[in-house]
KEDRENTI-129152 format. One record per residue (C-alpha): chain; residue in one letter; x, y, z. Coordinates in steps of 0.25 Angstrom, whole numbers, padded with zeros to 4 digits. Layout:
BEGIN
REC   chaine   residu    east   north      up
REC        A        a       X       Y       Z
...
***
This chain:
BEGIN
REC   chaine   residu    east   north      up
REC        A        m    0051    0083   -0058
REC        A        i    0040    0085   -0068
REC        A        d    0034    0075   -0075
REC        A        r    0030    0078   -0089
REC        A        e    0017    0067   -0089
REC        A        l    0012    0076   -0078
REC        A        f    0008    0086   -0088
REC        A        q    0001    0075   -0096
REC        A        l   -0010    0073   -0085
REC        A        a   -0024    0077   -0087
REC        A        g   -0028    0091   -0085
REC        A        a   -0013    0094   -0084
REC        A        k   -0012    0105   -0095
REC        A        s   -0025    0111   -0089
REC        A        i   -0020    0113   -0075
REC        A        s   -0006    0117   -0081
REC        A        r   -0012    0128   -0088
REC        A        k   -0020    0132   -0077
REC        A        l   -0008    0132   -0068
REC        A        a    0000    0140   -0078
REC        A        g   -0010    0151   -0080
REC        A        l   -0011    0153   -0065
REC        A        d    0004    0153   -0063
REC        A        v    0006    0164   -0074
REC        A        l   -0006    0171   -0065
REC        A        q    0003    0169   -0053
REC        A        a    0015    0173   -0060
REC        A        f    0009    0187   -0062
REC        A        l    0004    0188   -0048
REC        A        i    0018    0184   -0043
REC        A        v    0023    0196   -0053
REC        A        g    0012    0206   -0048
REC        A        q    0014    0203   -0033
REC        A        a    0029    0206   -0034
REC        A        l    0027    0219   -0042
REC        A        a    0016    0224   -0033
REC        A        l    0025    0221   -0021
REC        A        s    0037    0227   -0026
REC        A        a    0029    0240   -0028
REC        A        v    0023    0241   -0016
REC        A        i    0035    0240   -0008
REC        A        t    0044    0248   -0019
REC        A        q    0034    0260   -0016
REC        A        l    0034    0257   -0001
REC        A        w    0049    0258   -0001
REC        A        r    0049    0272   -0009
REC        A        g    0040    0277    0002
REC        A        h    0027    0277   -0004
REC        A        a    0014    0272    0000
REC        A        l    0009    0258    0000
REC        A        n    0003    0256   -0013
REC        A        w   -0009    0248   -0009
REC        A        p   -0014    0245   -0023
REC        A        l    0000    0237   -0026
REC        A        l   -0001    0231   -0014
REC        A        l   -0015    0225   -0018
REC        A        a   -0010    0221   -0030
REC        A        f    0002    0213   -0022
REC        A        a   -0008    0207   -0014
REC        A        a   -0018    0203   -0025
REC        A        c   -0007    0196   -0033
REC        A        f   -0002    0188   -0021
REC        A        t   -0016    0184   -0018
REC        A        g   -0018    0181   -0033
REC        A        r   -0005    0173   -0032
REC        A        q   -0011    0164   -0020
REC        A        l   -0024    0162   -0026
REC        A        l   -0017    0157   -0040
REC        A        n   -0009    0148   -0030
REC        A        w   -0021    0143   -0023
REC        A        l   -0028    0141   -0037
REC        A        s   -0018    0133   -0043
REC        A        e   -0015    0124   -0031
REC        A        r   -0031    0121   -0032
REC        A        w   -0031    0118   -0045
REC        A        l   -0017    0109   -0044
REC        A        d   -0023    0102   -0033
REC        A        h   -0036    0098   -0041
REC        A        y   -0028    0094   -0052
REC        A        a   -0018    0087   -0046
REC        A        g   -0028    0079   -0036
REC        A        q   -0037    0076   -0050
REC        A        t   -0024    0070   -0056
REC        A        a   -0020    0063   -0043
REC        A        q   -0034    0057   -0044
REC        A        v   -0032    0053   -0059
REC        A        l   -0019    0047   -0057
REC        A        r   -0024    0038   -0044
REC        A        r   -0034    0033   -0052
REC        A        r   -0026    0030   -0064
REC        A        l   -0017    0023   -0056
REC        A        l   -0026    0015   -0049
REC        A        s   -0033    0010   -0061
REC        A        k   -0021    0006   -0068
REC        A        l   -0018   -0001   -0053
REC        A        f   -0031   -0008   -0055
REC        A        q   -0030   -0010   -0069
REC        A        q   -0017   -0018   -0068
REC        A        g   -0019   -0024   -0055
REC        A        p   -0010   -0033   -0049
REC        A        a    0001   -0032   -0059
REC        A        l    0003   -0017   -0057
REC        A        v    0003   -0018   -0041
REC        A        q    0013   -0029   -0041
REC        A        a    0022   -0022   -0051
REC        A        q    0023   -0010   -0043
REC        A        g    0021   -0014   -0028
REC        A        t    0009   -0012   -0019
REC        A        g    0016    0000   -0012
REC        A        s    0019    0007   -0023
REC        A        m    0006    0007   -0029
REC        A        i    0001    0011   -0016
REC        A        t    0011    0023   -0016
REC        A        m    0007    0028   -0030
REC        A        v   -0008    0027   -0029
REC        A        l   -0008    0035   -0015
REC        A        d    0005    0044   -0013
REC        A        g    0009    0043   -0027
REC        A        v   -0004    0049   -0032
REC        A        a   -0002    0060   -0021
REC        A        e    0012    0065   -0026
REC        A        v    0007    0065   -0040
REC        A        r   -0004    0074   -0035
REC        A        q    0007    0083   -0028
REC        A        y    0016    0082   -0039
REC        A        i    0004    0087   -0049
REC        A        k    0003    0100   -0041
REC        A        l    0017    0102   -0039
REC        A        i    0021    0100   -0054
REC        A        f    0009    0108   -0061
REC        A        s    0010    0120   -0051
REC        A        k    0024    0122   -0048
REC        A        t    0030    0119   -0062
REC        A        l    0020    0128   -0070
REC        A        t    0024    0140   -0059
REC        A        m    0037    0136   -0060
REC        A        m    0036    0138   -0076
REC        A        i    0027    0150   -0076
REC        A        v    0030    0160   -0064
REC        A        p    0044    0162   -0065
REC        A        v    0044    0167   -0080
REC        A        i    0034    0177   -0076
REC        A        v    0041    0181   -0065
REC        A        l    0055    0182   -0072
REC        A        v    0049    0191   -0084
REC        A        a    0043    0200   -0072
REC        A        a    0057    0201   -0065
REC        A        g    0064    0203   -0079
REC        A        f    0054    0215   -0080
REC        A        l    0059    0220   -0068
REC        A        d    0074    0217   -0068
REC        A        l    0079    0210   -0079
REC        A        r    0093    0205   -0072
REC        A        s    0086    0198   -0061
REC        A        a    0077    0190   -0070
REC        A        i    0089    0185   -0077
REC        A        i    0094    0181   -0063
REC        A        l    0081    0175   -0060
REC        A        l    0081    0169   -0075
REC        A        i    0094    0162   -0074
REC        A        m    0092    0157   -0059
REC        A        y    0078    0148   -0063
REC        A        p    0084    0138   -0074
REC        A        l    0097    0136   -0063
REC        A        i    0087    0132   -0052
REC        A        v    0078    0124   -0063
REC        A        m    0090    0117   -0068
REC        A        f    0094    0115   -0054
REC        A        m    0080    0108   -0050
REC        A        i    0081    0098   -0063
REC        A        i    0095    0094   -0057
REC        A        l    0090    0091   -0043
REC        A        g    0076    0086   -0048
REC        A        k    0083    0075   -0058
REC        A        a    0092    0071   -0046
REC        A        a    0078    0070   -0036
REC        A        q    0070    0063   -0047
REC        A        a    0079    0051   -0046
REC        A        k    0080    0050   -0031
REC        A        a    0066    0053   -0031
REC        A        e    0062    0041   -0041
REC        A        k    0072    0032   -0033
REC        A        q    0064    0038   -0020
REC        A        f    0050    0034   -0026
REC        A        g    0054    0020   -0030
REC        A        n    0059    0018   -0015
REC        A        f    0047    0022   -0010
REC        A        q    0039    0014   -0019
REC        A        k    0047    0000   -0014
REC        A        l    0045    0005    0001
REC        A        s    0029    0006   -0001
REC        A        n    0031   -0008   -0009
REC        A        n    0039   -0012    0003
REC        A        f    0030   -0008    0013
REC        A        i    0017   -0013    0008
REC        A        d    0023   -0028    0005
REC        A        s    0027   -0027    0021
REC        A        l    0014   -0023    0026
REC        A        r    0008   -0034    0017
REC        A        g    0017   -0044    0023
REC        A        i    0018   -0038    0037
REC        A        a    0012   -0050    0044
REC        A        t    0021   -0060    0036
REC        A        l    0033   -0051    0040
REC        A        k    0029   -0052    0055
REC        A        y    0028   -0067    0055
REC        A        l    0040   -0069    0049
REC        A        g    0048   -0058    0058
REC        A        l    0051   -0051    0046
REC        A        s    0042   -0037    0049
REC        A        k    0056   -0031    0054
REC        A        r    0064   -0034    0043
REC        A        y    0054   -0028    0033
REC        A        s    0051   -0015    0042
REC        A        r    0066   -0012    0042
REC        A        s    0065   -0015    0026
REC        A        i    0053   -0005    0024
REC        A        f    0062    0004    0034
REC        A        n    0075    0004    0026
REC        A        s    0065    0006    0014
REC        A        s    0059    0019    0019
REC        A        e    0073    0023    0025
REC        A        h    0078    0022    0010
REC        A        f    0065    0030    0006
REC        A        r    0068    0041    0015
REC        A        e    0082    0043    0010
REC        A        r    0078    0044   -0004
REC        A        t    0067    0054   -0001
REC        A        m    0078    0061    0007
REC        A        r    0087    0062   -0004
REC        A        v    0076    0068   -0012
REC        A        l    0071    0077   -0002
REC        A        k    0086    0082   -0002
REC        A        i    0088    0084   -0016
REC        A        a    0075    0092   -0015
REC        A        m    0079    0100   -0004
REC        A        l    0092    0103   -0011
REC        A        s    0084    0109   -0022
REC        A        t    0076    0118   -0015
REC        A        f    0088    0122   -0007
REC        A        a    0095    0124   -0021
REC        A        l    0082    0132   -0027
REC        A        d    0082    0141   -0013
REC        A        f    0096    0143   -0016
REC        A        f    0095    0149   -0032
REC        A        t    0081    0156   -0029
REC        A        t    0088    0163   -0018
REC        A        l    0101    0166   -0024
REC        A        s    0094    0171   -0037
REC        A        i    0085    0181   -0028
REC        A        a    0097    0185   -0021
REC        A        v    0105    0189   -0034
REC        A        i    0093    0196   -0039
REC        A        a    0090    0204   -0026
REC        A        v    0106    0208   -0026
REC        A        y    0106    0212   -0040
REC        A        l    0093    0219   -0038
REC        A        g    0098    0226   -0024
REC        A        f    0111    0231   -0031
REC        A        d    0102    0237   -0041
REC        A        l    0093    0244   -0032
REC        A        i    0105    0249   -0025
REC        A        k    0111    0255   -0039
REC        A        g    0098    0259   -0044
REC        A        k    0096    0251   -0056
REC        A        i    0083    0245   -0051
REC        A        d    0072    0250   -0044
REC        A        l    0067    0243   -0031
REC        A        y    0052    0239   -0037
REC        A        p    0059    0229   -0048
REC        A        a    0068    0225   -0040
REC        A        l    0060    0222   -0027
REC        A        a    0049    0216   -0038
REC        A        v    0061    0206   -0044
REC        A        l    0065    0200   -0030
REC        A        i    0050    0198   -0026
REC        A        l    0049    0190   -0039
REC        A        a    0062    0183   -0038
REC        A        p    0058    0173   -0028
REC        A        e    0044    0171   -0037
REC        A        y    0053    0167   -0047
REC        A        f    0058    0156   -0040
REC        A        l    0046    0152   -0031
REC        A        p    0040    0143   -0041
REC        A        i    0053    0133   -0043
REC        A        r    0055    0133   -0028
REC        A        n    0042    0129   -0025
REC        A        f    0044    0119   -0036
REC        A        a    0057    0113   -0028
REC        A        s    0050    0113   -0014
REC        A        d    0040    0102   -0020
REC        A        f    0052    0095   -0027
REC        A        h    0050    0082   -0018
REC        A        a    0036    0080   -0020
REC        A        t    0038    0082   -0035
REC        A        l    0047    0071   -0037
REC        A        n    0040    0062   -0029
REC        A        g    0027    0067   -0037
REC        A        k    0034    0065   -0049
REC        A        n    0037    0050   -0046
REC        A        s    0025    0047   -0042
REC        A        f    0017    0052   -0054
REC        A        k    0028    0046   -0064
REC        A        r    0025    0032   -0056
REC        A        i    0011    0034   -0057
REC        A        h    0010    0037   -0071
REC        A        q    0020    0025   -0074
REC        A        l    0009    0016   -0067
REC        A        i   -0004    0023   -0073
REC        A        n    0004    0021   -0088
REC        A        r    0007    0008   -0085
REC        A        p    0004   -0001   -0098
REC        A        v   -0010   -0008   -0095
REC        A        a   -0009   -0023   -0098
REC        A        p   -0018   -0026   -0110
REC        A        t   -0032   -0031   -0107
REC        A        a   -0042   -0038   -0117
REC        A        d   -0054   -0032   -0119
REC        A        l   -0063   -0044   -0121
REC        A        s   -0078   -0046   -0119
REC        A        l   -0079   -0059   -0110
REC        A        h   -0092   -0065   -0103
REC        A        e   -0093   -0073   -0091
REC        A        w   -0084   -0083   -0090
REC        A        q   -0093   -0095   -0094
REC        A        a   -0089   -0111   -0093
REC        A        g   -0089   -0112   -0108
REC        A        d   -0077   -0100   -0109
REC        A        e   -0062   -0102   -0111
REC        A        l   -0049   -0095   -0106
REC        A        k   -0036   -0099   -0113
REC        A        l   -0022   -0095   -0113
REC        A        d   -0012   -0096   -0123
REC        A        q    0002   -0094   -0120
REC        A        v    0001   -0085   -0110
REC        A        q    0012   -0080   -0102
REC        A        f    0015   -0068   -0093
REC        A        k    0028   -0061   -0087
REC        A        y    0032   -0054   -0075
REC        A        p    0041   -0042   -0077
REC        A        n    0052   -0051   -0068
REC        A        g    0050   -0063   -0078
REC        A        v    0041   -0071   -0070
REC        A        a    0031   -0077   -0079
REC        A        i    0020   -0084   -0084
REC        A        a    0025   -0094   -0095
REC        A        p    0015   -0096   -0108
REC        A        l    0004   -0104   -0104
REC        A        s   -0009   -0108   -0110
REC        A        l   -0022   -0115   -0105
REC        A        g   -0037   -0115   -0107
REC        A        i   -0048   -0114   -0096
REC        A        r   -0063   -0116   -0100
REC        A        g   -0074   -0113   -0092
REC        A        y   -0077   -0114   -0078
REC        A        q   -0064   -0122   -0073
REC        A        k   -0056   -0121   -0061
REC        A        v   -0041   -0118   -0065
REC        A        g   -0031   -0121   -0055
REC        A        i   -0017   -0114   -0057
REC        A        i   -0007   -0121   -0047
REC        A        g    0007   -0119   -0044
REC        A        m    0018   -0116   -0033
REC        A        s    0020   -0102   -0030
REC        A        g    0027   -0094   -0041
REC        A        a    0021   -0102   -0052
REC        A        g    0012   -0091   -0059
REC        A        k   -0002   -0095   -0055
REC        A        t   -0004   -0081   -0050
REC        A        t    0002   -0075   -0062
REC        A        l   -0006   -0084   -0070
REC        A        i   -0018   -0081   -0062
REC        A        n   -0015   -0065   -0065
REC        A        l   -0015   -0068   -0080
REC        A        l   -0029   -0076   -0080
REC        A        s   -0034   -0063   -0071
REC        A        g   -0030   -0054   -0080
REC        A        f   -0020   -0046   -0071
REC        A        l   -0009   -0049   -0080
REC        A        t   -0006   -0050   -0094
REC        A        p    0000   -0060   -0102
REC        A        t    0012   -0057   -0109
REC        A        a    0010   -0067   -0120
REC        A        g   -0001   -0076   -0125
REC        A        q   -0016   -0078   -0128
REC        A        i   -0029   -0079   -0120
REC        A        t   -0042   -0083   -0124
REC        A        i   -0055   -0080   -0115
REC        A        q   -0068   -0083   -0120
REC        A        g   -0063   -0086   -0134
REC        A        q   -0056   -0071   -0134
REC        A        a   -0043   -0068   -0137
REC        A        a   -0034   -0060   -0125
REC        A        t   -0020   -0057   -0121
REC        A        t   -0026   -0055   -0107
REC        A        l   -0035   -0058   -0098
REC        A        d   -0036   -0044   -0092
REC        A        i   -0050   -0043   -0097
REC        A        p   -0060   -0035   -0090
REC        A        d   -0073   -0045   -0094
REC        A        w   -0061   -0057   -0088
REC        A        r   -0060   -0048   -0075
REC        A        k   -0074   -0047   -0072
REC        A        q   -0075   -0062   -0073
REC        A        l   -0065   -0065   -0062
REC        A        l   -0064   -0067   -0046
REC        A        y   -0050   -0067   -0041
REC        A        i   -0046   -0072   -0029
REC        A        p   -0031   -0071   -0024
REC        A        q   -0024   -0077   -0012
REC        A        n   -0027   -0064   -0004
REC        A        p   -0040   -0059   -0008
REC        A        y   -0040   -0044   -0005
REC        A        v   -0051   -0039    0006
REC        A        f   -0055   -0025    0002
REC        A        t   -0057   -0017    0015
REC        A        a   -0072   -0017    0014
REC        A        t   -0084   -0024    0021
REC        A        l   -0084   -0039    0021
REC        A        r   -0095   -0037    0012
REC        A        e   -0089   -0028    0002
REC        A        n   -0078   -0039    0001
REC        A        i   -0086   -0049   -0002
REC        A        a   -0095   -0043   -0012
REC        A        f   -0082   -0038   -0019
REC        A        y   -0086   -0043   -0033
REC        A        t   -0100   -0041   -0031
REC        A        p   -0104   -0028   -0024
REC        A        d   -0118   -0030   -0026
REC        A        v   -0120   -0043   -0018
REC        A        n   -0130   -0042   -0005
REC        A        d   -0127   -0048    0006
REC        A        e   -0133   -0061    0007
REC        A        q   -0124   -0065   -0005
REC        A        v   -0111   -0059    0004
REC        A        l   -0116   -0068    0016
REC        A        q   -0117   -0079    0006
REC        A        a   -0104   -0077   -0001
REC        A        i   -0099   -0077    0016
REC        A        k   -0104   -0090    0018
REC        A        v   -0099   -0097    0005
REC        A        v   -0086   -0093    0007
REC        A        g   -0084   -0095    0022
REC        A        l   -0084   -0081    0028
REC        A        e   -0096   -0083    0039
REC        A        d   -0085   -0083    0050
REC        A        l   -0079   -0070    0045
REC        A        l   -0093   -0063    0044
REC        A        a   -0096   -0067    0057
REC        A        d   -0083   -0060    0064
REC        A        l   -0084   -0047    0057
REC        A        p   -0092   -0037    0066
REC        A        d   -0100   -0031    0055
REC        A        g   -0102   -0041    0046
REC        A        l   -0102   -0039    0031
REC        A        d   -0100   -0024    0034
REC        A        t   -0087   -0027    0041
REC        A        v   -0074   -0021    0035
REC        A        i   -0063   -0030    0031
REC        A        g   -0050   -0030    0025
REC        A        s   -0036   -0023    0027
REC        A        g   -0036   -0016    0040
REC        A        r   -0049   -0022    0045
REC        A        r   -0054   -0035    0046
REC        A        v   -0043   -0045    0044
REC        A        l   -0046   -0057    0036
REC        A        s   -0039   -0069    0034
REC        A        g   -0034   -0076    0021
REC        A        g   -0046   -0085    0020
REC        A        q   -0057   -0075    0025
REC        A        a   -0051   -0066    0011
REC        A        q   -0053   -0078    0003
REC        A        r   -0066   -0081    0008
REC        A        i   -0070   -0066    0005
REC        A        a   -0065   -0068   -0010
REC        A        l   -0073   -0080   -0012
REC        A        a   -0084   -0073   -0008
REC        A        r   -0082   -0062   -0018
REC        A        a   -0081   -0074   -0028
REC        A        f   -0094   -0081   -0022
REC        A        l   -0103   -0067   -0025
REC        A        d   -0097   -0064   -0038
REC        A        k   -0105   -0074   -0047
REC        A        q   -0101   -0067   -0060
REC        A        r   -0088   -0069   -0061
REC        A        r   -0083   -0083   -0067
REC        A        v   -0068   -0083   -0065
REC        A        m   -0061   -0086   -0051
REC        A        i   -0045   -0084   -0050
REC        A        f   -0040   -0088   -0037
REC        A        d   -0025   -0084   -0034
REC        A        e   -0019   -0092   -0022
REC        A        p   -0034   -0090   -0016
REC        A        t   -0030   -0101   -0005
REC        A        a   -0014   -0099   -0002
REC        A        h   -0013   -0092    0010
REC        A        l   -0025   -0100    0017
REC        A        d   -0022   -0112    0026
REC        A        i   -0028   -0126    0022
REC        A        e   -0041   -0127    0030
REC        A        t   -0045   -0112    0025
REC        A        e   -0043   -0115    0010
REC        A        l   -0050   -0128    0011
REC        A        d   -0062   -0121    0015
REC        A        l   -0061   -0110    0004
REC        A        k   -0059   -0121   -0006
REC        A        k   -0072   -0126   -0002
REC        A        r   -0079   -0113   -0004
REC        A        m   -0070   -0109   -0015
REC        A        l   -0073   -0121   -0025
REC        A        p   -0088   -0117   -0027
REC        A        l   -0086   -0104   -0031
REC        A        m   -0078   -0109   -0043
REC        A        d   -0090   -0116   -0049
REC        A        h   -0094   -0111   -0063
REC        A        r   -0080   -0102   -0063
REC        A        l   -0067   -0101   -0070
REC        A        v   -0057   -0102   -0059
REC        A        f   -0041   -0100   -0059
REC        A        f   -0036   -0105   -0045
REC        A        a   -0020   -0102   -0043
REC        A        t   -0015   -0110   -0031
REC        A        h   -0005   -0119   -0027
REC        A        r   -0014   -0128   -0018
REC        A        l   -0015   -0141   -0025
REC        A        h   -0030   -0143   -0018
REC        A        w   -0036   -0134   -0026
REC        A        m   -0032   -0139   -0039
REC        A        k   -0041   -0153   -0038
REC        A        e   -0052   -0142   -0040
REC        A        m   -0048   -0136   -0053
REC        A        d   -0052   -0140   -0066
REC        A        y   -0040   -0136   -0072
REC        A        i   -0025   -0133   -0066
REC        A        l   -0014   -0125   -0072
REC        A        v    0000   -0129   -0065
REC        A        m    0010   -0118   -0065
REC        A        n    0025   -0117   -0062
REC        A        h    0034   -0106   -0064
REC        A        g    0026   -0098   -0073
REC        A        q    0022   -0110   -0082
REC        A        l    0010   -0117   -0084
REC        A        v    0014   -0133   -0082
REC        A        g    0003   -0139   -0081
REC        A        q   -0013   -0138   -0085
REC        A        g   -0024   -0147   -0082
REC        A        t   -0033   -0154   -0073
REC        A        f   -0029   -0159   -0058
REC        A        a   -0028   -0174   -0064
REC        A        d   -0020   -0171   -0078
REC        A        l   -0011   -0162   -0070
REC        A        q   -0010   -0173   -0059
REC        A        q   -0006   -0182   -0069
REC        A        h    0002   -0178   -0080
REC        A        n    0008   -0165   -0075
REC        A        e    0021   -0167   -0066
REC        A        y    0023   -0153   -0061
REC        A        f    0010   -0154   -0056
REC        A        q    0012   -0167   -0049
REC        A        q    0025   -0161   -0044
REC        A        l    0016   -0148   -0039
REC        A        m    0006   -0157   -0030
REC        A        k    0017   -0164   -0024
REC        A        e    0025   -0152   -0020
REC        A        m    0012   -0145   -0014
REC        A        r    0008   -0159   -0006
REC        A        g    0022   -0159   -0002
REC        A        e    0026   -0171   -0009
REC        A        d    0041   -0176   -0012
***
């Protein structure tokens, strides 16, 4: 239930010392409150007048206790909020640092859950652990000492029962922990399935599979609910058992004190004080048990976030690169890459010089996207050597290289922002005249004419729906405005477009490729005739490289690929 890493957080020792000091003061106020109230009641029982100084002392102790609780809550809320912000910032930093590799490994739904709900649960977890753990360690000790001075036998009973309750909580905690971890894993799977279903809801509708997938999500949610109920049952059992043991302990003490009062072995004042202190002795552990489930959820979220934050970072090459020029060269020597599931890029070697247009062709699953991710620095090779601008490196995850890249994927992301902001994404300082020129070059005049607020119309998710061709044109407009980035990477940019839209885009894309190094991954043959150099991929292997004419004459697989893509036998 308590993660040791929690106390390694920044500021943990400082807040622990402050809370410990408040708990010590609170414990003494609890004792003072019990003694003052017992004295007032005892004097009234003996027929004396109401002792106002003692009553005021009780009121002062009670008020002071509430003020300390308020101050403790305020300090903890501030610390937990700050720590949660730091964790969210570090998690987002790790997410943007590792990019698609981390999202693919964890799942989109899981990452969303961690960033939103997970951090909130960790915040609550920090508040519970720091507050209630320290209180559970300090207050019962001081209360027990005070009870020992009043009645030694009662203190011994309290001392015997406390470890038994703690042991019982540990046993139940371990049982609940295993179930809570399974529940947490199921929740992550449910989140991923739900996000995937939402993304593909149009396809599911067209194929008539929406009901099947809705049933699948319903079954997953029911499975998650059942596991949650199992954890809650254990939590309820622990609460019931705790209430039973504490009530039993207090009842035993009350019985012994009652007999001693009848026999005259003890005065009313110490007996009453012990009875008031006994519930306060068990109160911290009872408060801890009441938030048992929230503690488990928070612990699992904290553990997961901590693992993600401390996930090993792929090595980066800190090289100083100038803007790509006609005389620059990029060489890959026996570079290879392996995924955890075994799918790999076999060792390959190639050399690219200057402003070449490099086509990467192959069937689906040939390894084109993986090679593109290696060239863009999203993935780090597992072996091989890279030479760029005469400098050796083991990866293209180089800041100066990233600054030169223009990346256009199959489905360019359109942000929930104005048309102007989307087009000027790489170049936010451009004026409206330059934006309008880019719109004209890529053929977005019709879209602009249809927008009610022109360039100020908000587009993106939940707003104006764009076609695949319009999204690609926005990506091209971004590239047109950025004159500084000299390396363009296309990953199947026209895969989902109809042939008319593709041919229209082709006419507008080709001029943008001039005086740039271009990597163009596709399975459309007509693009290859526009390329200066072609890489042929098949099942992760580079099976051919050269010009279109050379491959057409000498590469059998390329010849076969051309026939298959043309529909020839």
